[in-house]
C-alpha positions, -999 to +999 in steps of 0.1 A: -015+009-476+018+014-459+039-022-462+059-015-429+054+012-398+081+035-398+090+060-370+065+089-388+038+058-386+045+055-347+040+097-337+006+096-359-006+064-340+005+079-303-015+112-313-042+086-328-041+069-299-042+099-274-073+110-295-091+084-289-088+081-252-095+112-247-129+104-269-138+074-245-122+084-211-156+091-195-168+055-211-136+037-195-141+055-167-175+038-160-166+004-166-156+002-124-164-026-107-177-009-078-206+013-081-189+041-070-186+074-090-144+076-083-134+051-114-104+074-137-089+044-156-099+061-187-085+091-179-049+076-164-049+058-200-050+091-213-026+113-190-002+087-191-004+084-234+002+120-236+034+118-218+043+093-242+035+113-275+053+140-260+083+120-255+079+098-288+111+110-306+139+094-326+147+084-365+140+049-365+109+030-354+129+013-321+137+051-310+107+066-309+088+037-291+114+040-268+109+076-262+074+070-258+077+041-238+100+063-213+077+093-214+047+066-206+066+053-176+077+086-159+036+101-168+021+071-156-013+072-134-024+041-119-022+006-128-035+006-165-011+031-170+022+017-158+005-016-178+007+011-211+042+019-205+050-019-197+035-024-230+053+003-251+088-010-236+078-044-251+071-030-285+106-008-284+128-040-275+118-062-299+120-034-324+152-015-313+176-008-343+150-014-370+142+014-390+105+003-402+087-029-394+072-048-416+043-074-405+059-107-391+079-079-370+048-056-362+036-092-347+065-102-329+066-068-314+028-070-302+039-103-285+070-093-268+053-062-257+022-091-239+049-113-227+067-081-212+037-068-191+025-105-178+065-106-168+060-066-149+031-080-124+041-099-094+006-121-092-005-116-130-052-120-131-066-133-159-095-114-174-077-078-174-055-058-196-031-086-197-058-113-209-066-087-240-031-078-249-024-116-250-049-128-273-043-094-295-006-109-300-021-142-308-043-128-332-014-106-346+008-139-349-016-163-366-021-128-396+014-130-400+013-166-408-015-165-431-024-149-465-039-120-448-004-103-435+010-111-475-022-094-490-027-069-461+008-066-447+009-047-414-029-034-416-038-067-416-017-077-387-033-047-369-070-054-376-065-089-362-050-076-333-079-056-328-102-078-332-088-104-314-082-078-284-122-068-291-133-106-283-107-111-255-126-081-243-158-096-242-149-121-225-131-106-193-163-112-171-164-151-175-131-147-162-129-121-134-162-127-111-159-090-100-163-081-135-192-103-136-209-089-102-206-051-115-220-060-152-190-046-174-159-058-193-121-046-179-117-011-183-079-012-192-086-042-218-111-016-233-084+011-233-059-013-251-088-021-279-093+015-287-056+020-288-049-008-314-084+004-330-062+037-334-035+018-354-056+004-374-069+040-386-032+051-389-022+022-412-059+020-435-079+051-428-108+033-416-128+040-385-134+016-355-164-005-353-196+015-337-205+010-302-191+009-267-173-012-247-193-046-245-205-064-216-222-096-203-257-102-222-272-111-192-264-101-151-250-133-138-261-151-114-244-148-078-220-173-063-219-187-031-200-158-005-176-190+005-165-191-036-163-149-044-130-143-053-116-113-034-084-100-019-067-125+003-046-102+028-027-115+055-052-135+070-049-162+040-015-179+049-004-185+090+032-179+088+053-150+087+092-151+073+118-128+077+156-128+069+184-110+060+198-122+026+234-116+007+228-121-028+231-099-062+206-078-076+195-102-101+190-131-078+171-108-055+151-101-085+141-137-092+136-143-053+111-116-059+088-137-083+092-169-062+077-158-028+052-134-043+041-169-056+039-182-024+022-154-002+015-121-001+029-091+024+059-093+009+089-068+011+120-070+000+147-041+007+181-032+009+211-026-011+231-052-028+247-071-016+221-074+018+186-076+018+157-079+040+131-106+030+099-100+046+065-124+035+038-141+051+030-179+034+023-212+046+048-230+033+076-213+055+104-242+041+098-231+004+104-194+015+134-201+028+147-225+004+139-198-021+163-177-002+191-206-001+188-207-034+196-172-043+221-164-019+228-168+019+200-162+042+209-156+080+189-142+112+158-162+100+126-162+120+095-173+115+066-166+137+027-185+134+003-158+134-025-180+148+001-187+180+010-149+181-026-144+189-028-167+213+005-152+233-003-121+226-040-126+240-034-151+272+000-128+281-003-116+313-007-073+309+011-047+326-013-035+354-013+005+365-039+024+389-063+025+357-056-007+342-076-017+313-089-053+313-091-070+280-117-058+252-145-080+249-177-079+224-206-071+249-236-099+239-258-071+219-231-061+197-219-096+194-257-107+182-260-078+161-227-082+140-232-119+138-205-137+118-186-109+097-190-118+061-164-104+043-147-088+073-117-111+085-094-102+116-061-088+104-031-118+113-014-100+139-037-073+149-019-062+182-038-061+216-013-035+228-004-023+260-028+005+274-019+033+306-036+060+323-070+048+318-071+038+280-051+061+264-025+044+242+008+047+253+021+062+221+043+035+209+028+003+190+045-027+186+069-035+160+072-066+134+088-100+154+089-081+194+075-104+217+039-107+232+024-080+251+057-059+249+049-023+233+086-009+229+100-002+197+123-025+185+163-011+194+146+008+224+172+006+253+160-018+278+149-007+311+139+031+321+164+057+323+164+084+351+156+117+333+185+144+341+179+154+373+154+130+385+156+117+420+186+087+425+181+057+445+201+057+480+229+034+481+233+005+506+249+011+539+250+053+535+249+056+572+225+078+593+199+091+568+204+126+551+188+151+577+189+135+610+213+158+634+228+145+659+212+155+691+230+178+718+257+151+740+262+129+714+292+102+715+321+111+695+309+078+672+279+098+664+296+130+658+316+109+635+289+089+622+271+126+613+303+137+599+300+104+578+262+112+569+277+146+557+303+136+535+282+107+519+253+137+514+282+156+493+290+124+480+257+117+462+250+151+454+282+153+439+270+117+420+238+134+412+251+163+394+275+142+372+249+119+362+223+147+351+254+164+332+261+129+317+220+127+305+221+158+293+248+151+268+233+120+257+203+137+251+218+166+232+236+137+215+203+118+209+186+147+198+216+157+172+214+122+159+178+120+158+174+152+139+202+138+115+181+112+107+151+132+100+173+150+075+189+120+060+153+105+054+119+116+042+080+103+035+061+109+003+024+101+006-004+103-019-039+112-004-074+134-012-083+165+010-077+188+023-078+178+056-056+148+054-030+167+034-024+187+067-024+161+090-002+145+071+025+174+065+021+180+105+035+143+104+067+153+081+055+142+049+056+153+016+020+152+003+009+148-034-032+144-041-049+134-066-033+107-086+000+115-094+023+103-124+061+084-116+073+117-127+057+136-104+059+111-074+096+110-088+102+147-083+086+147-047+111+123-036+137+145-048+125+172-035+128+159+001+163+161-002+170+129+016+187+099+010+162+075+026+121+077+011+095+055+019+063+064-004+030+054+011+008+053-022-025+048+003-043+039-032-044+001-052-042+019-084-013+042-072+007+013-060+022+004-094+032+040-104+047+047-069+067+016-072+082+026-106+092+062-090+109+045-063+130+025-089+138+057-104+148+071-072+169+039-066+186+039-098+192+077-095+212+070-057+184+075-031+173+048-013+133+044-017+114+018-009+075+016-009+049+004+019+017-005+002-006+013+020-041+008+005-058+040+026-050+070+046-058+054+078-032+027+068-010+060+062-018+074+097-005+043+116+021+041+094+038+068+100+030+064+138+059+037+142+081+058+120+117+062+135+143+080+118+168+063+135+163+030+127+179+013+096+160+024+069+154-013+055+138-019+096+118+011+095+103-002+059+095-034+078+079-016+110+058+009+089+044-020+064+037-044+092+019-014+117-003-006+079-008-042+076-024-042+111-046-014+106-078-029+087-092-003+065-128+004+056-148+030+037-185+041+035-196+057+003-228+065-016-241+036-046-238+062-082-260+030-102-272-002-095-248-030-091-246-065-080-224-070-048-216-094-023-238-081+003-266-084-028-278-059-051-276-024-047-299+005-061-284+038-069-280+064-036-277+031-013-253+038+012-221+013+007-195-002+032-165-013+015-139-036+035-108-050+020-121-043-013-155-057-012-192-042-004-197-057+032-229-038+042-250-019+020-279+006+036-300+033+033-289+055+066-254+064+065-248+067+104-270+036+108-247+015+083-216+031+097-223+020+132-232-014+119-197-012+103-179-006+135-197-034+152-183-057+125-150-049+126-145-044+164-158-080+165-127-090+149-109-071+179-091-038+177-086-015+205-081+022+183-106+031+158-099+062+135-128+081+115-118+108+086-146+127+077-146+135+039-159+163+019-200+155+020-198+137+054-234+153+075-225+175+100-223+153+139-217+123+118-181+118+136-201+125+174-226+099+165-200+074+155-178+083+188-210+081+208-214+045+198-185+033+201-181+046+238-216+030+243-208-007+227-170-008+229-168+011+259-122+003+261-120+013+227-105+046+217-113+065+188-096+093+168-120+115+149-099+137+118-114+164+094-105+147+059-120+167+034-121+135+009-145+131-022-166+105-026-159+086+005-182+103+032-162+087+059-126+063+061-126+041+090-092+025+105-092-001+132-059-013+145 
């Protein structure tokens, strides 16, 4: 057995790890916390590892690992792929300049890799691959300090790391309730065990222990709904804090970590030294103090969501000939919905101003605008008359235009008529000059808008041909499936724009999108990520996009619009599982809201109707329905009729998305 790990050994390990991940791909894919056949962690890990193998080259062990880390980063798929790339980066950093690693160096490298993975995650969660990696590192360090390392060298360290990871993996359901409810272990952690087993096999020739991923011995008892861990969302935080910040890039990076620990909806965009900071928190003072410590904040804005909602609800709404009253749930609908378990009304859900009998004005309320105002930030106050529109008659214009003096009128009357004629000609000349002015202004405005569009772009990730066509029609570059970091980076570059927003539309793509945006920024492109979790949120974000706005303001506006859109999915259970809503069986209809199973039913249409009632009970004026590939004919029409009957002042928009796995996507704004 070798006494050290050299460059050739690392290349063999990477190849063996890729082969093992491919063999275990289906097994790892099946370790999904939801009983939906869309798990892809195993696939993502295999694809990411393939990119790492292709780039793993160099004369020294550190060089090979550096190449593998770079390849994994650019080829990363999903959150698991991003973590794998970070693990390789940690190994490369620890072994930089090392020709061949001995047992102690290997153990320290595994420890640095685990620590680096934790640092890369804004809000680390135990019971995940991070926990498994940390356990492997501890076991490796203990082996390197013991007699086993002296007798077995690097092989003993690798065995200890793999066994430590295996034990930690078996305990992940005890640490993460979602795993316990589903009766599975963490999929990313299982992938790491497979890779460490491949390292042992590379060093010793020993086959890994038989058996697949371990799970809990008995199904866990359900916990009370109020104690279930779930995605917090903006509803958990009472205040929105925004400010401009003058600070260096290093200070801003530290600020990100501080604010991530204080709340959610964190967006920090800009260029050194000016940044725009936005976060939802409960401790306003701490959020502002963090900005003071990082640099010099200005234009500080604090909004309490509860006050904002109250102000919008109580503000007098402009009325038109077809004014729309405030929406209230019909008594029977409220009774049916009950207390919407697991469903919350997003903070700051817009009331909005409607005209023309309920059709939306078409401009959504932007972040920070006053209650009841629907105009976008930066829009000119007041309404400008279009070119050629009749202008108001100035006071003191003399006799009304078009009134002729009667026969026999006096000289004064004649002068009055002459004055009126001159005034009429003056008015006509003034209207002509104003028309020319507005025509020039419109032309200049159009040129600026066109220039803004050319210099700004949007990259959107989605699945389904209908969704792709819909988003492309909005001017977006669309990627389908689960793209890699490199593919998203190529799409950003392919827009040819200097300012690009990325909409990932899937929690599992978010980290990959962030890595691609970071690479783009390093290449001189101002790229930002709006953390959309569903295509319906992307549609909401695209509706408020304004290429003429400052890039930072546009990113914030799109992020706010996406956050105001509550998203849900309706799908079909692929296996038996214990969920927040109870135990489901294969073939059951599942309604998932904010990442949790909210309803279990037998009929797709009935379950979807009840889902809409529950979501609308929390408020909303616009429902977006996106039909999937397997949606039955007439589903959208039936749901539209239900909303029109039960919620008469709610508008419904329907689209054919064609997405797999989810017959229906729902958005409520």
